[in-house]
N, C-alpha and C positions, 0 to 999 in steps of 0.2 A: 493268270488274273491280277490285276493291279492291287497292291497292298499298301497301307498306310502304316508307317512307323508309330508305335505306341509306346507309353511309359509303363514298363512291367518288368518285374525281375526275372521272369521266365518267357515272355512273349516278346518277340522281336517287332512282328508286324502282323496286321490282320486285314482281309479283304472280303468282299461278299458280291456275289453275283445274284442279283434279284430275280433274273430271268430263270435261272436254274435253281434258286434257292439253295446256295452253295456257300458256307463260310470257310475261308481258308485261312489258317493260323501258321505262322512260322516263328518256331521257338529258337531261342538262343544256342541250343545244341546243333542247330543246323536243320533240323527235321521240319517237314512241312506237312501239315494234314487238312484235309478238306472233310467238312462236316456237313451232312445233308439228310432230310431237308431242313433249310435253316432259313426262315423267314425274313423279311426286310425289318418287321417290328422287332423280331429277337435280335438281329443284328444291331440296331439302335439300343436296345436295351443293354446288349453287351458291351458296346463301345462306349456307352455313356455310364457303365457301372463304376462303383467306387473301386474296385478290385477286380481287373480281368481275370486273374488266377482262380480269386474265389467264386466268381461267376461262372467260370469254365468248369470247375469242379463240381458245383452244385446244379448247374442247368444243363450242361452239354456232356460231359464225361459220362455222368451217371443217368443219362436219359437213354432208356432203351429204343426210343422212337427215332433217335438221331444216330446216323451210320457215320463212323470215322473211317477214313481211308488215307494212309500214308502214301503221298504222292512224290515225296523228294527226301533224300538223306544226304546231308553234307558232313562228311567226316573230315574234320580239320587235319591237314597235314603239317606236321611238325618236323622241322629240320634241325638236327643236333650238330652243332660244330665241335670237333674234337680238338681244335686248338686250345 
């Protein structure tokens, strides 16, 4: 799914598939979640909200009718130089 970069302290990018009613959120820690069902109207409210994190916490994460599925996890690789 194509995602758009957003200004948020915790969320890197978001995307929406209106045919499947799926919201996809990529977090700065590298994890990507899909939330469904998530309507086009809900996506517009989310993307235009004053705070994506507050909207997410209030209307998405604590909503029993929206299913969350982790679809990717990126664990940053750190390389230490002993020199």
